C-alpha angles and dihedrals in degrees: 000000000000092000091051093049090049089051090053090047092051091048093052094052091222127139096227130146115257090233091067091052091048090051093048090048092052094047090054097043091049089048091243103117124165107262100229096045091044089051092051091046091053091047093050095045093066092216096315106129092189088065097047096078094049092045092047094052092049094047095042094048092049090051092049089050092050090050092050090051090046091239120156116261120224116288091228094066092104091053093054088048091052095046093049091048091052096050094042094051095044091245102113128161105269097224096045092044094051091052091048091052090052092051099042098070090220095306108134094195091051089045091060091047093048092046095054092051095046092044094049090050089051094048090051091050093050091048090051091049091049091049091048090054092049092049090049091051090046090051091050092049092050092048090050090050092051093047089051090049092051092048092049091048090048092052092048093050090046091050091048091049094050090050090059095050123095117242089261092053093049091051090049090052091050089051090053090052091048092049090060090065101035112124088343090285121162118274115268111258113272092234089055091052091049090048091057095041095048096047108124096200106063120180142092092327090054093052092047091050090047093054091043092054092049090049090049091050092049090046092053090048095053101030095097093050091051092049091050092052092047090055101038101041097061087047093053092047092049092047089052094050101041097030092056 
């Protein structure tokens, strides 16, 4: 047996201890194979039972070597175990099984091999989709948290800013806020607000300029309507007089 195991080791091109090949060989001979390695061997054999034993020994010996060296095993191991369990207990996934039957050409051994490969691929895709959804939700939650933080910071800064203003300045700021909603006019430009709020010389001139700016804003908003009425109204009157 040792000679046969060394031959398999040489053919595989892997630097693996003989004891791992011997263990894998014994497991297969005693019909007690490790589930994941056996599932991988069936999937890789493509329905050829003669290849299953050799593939199992190679895969199992490699896994034993990795465990000995404390190396991480493939993350898809659980998917191979699940697929093998489903096909072995006659409880396969219907969609994957139907596709496998269609591709097996009536070969049951090939059917099992195809099913394991297709089912593993599907399980990996489902896992990735789930992870993508989780990441999307986490990103949305993080963005919502940042927006809330920014809003809280803005309110704190605004409260601090107001606390530093004089009574006249606070009244002026309130007037600016009121002017935004007055007669549903458009908001005053932000740079105009900053101009007023940052003026160092506050007094009567400031108040006059403020009202002037508000009046100009309202005039711009309603200018087109006034022009329309000035042009249309005489025409309507003339039509009523001469048309009658």
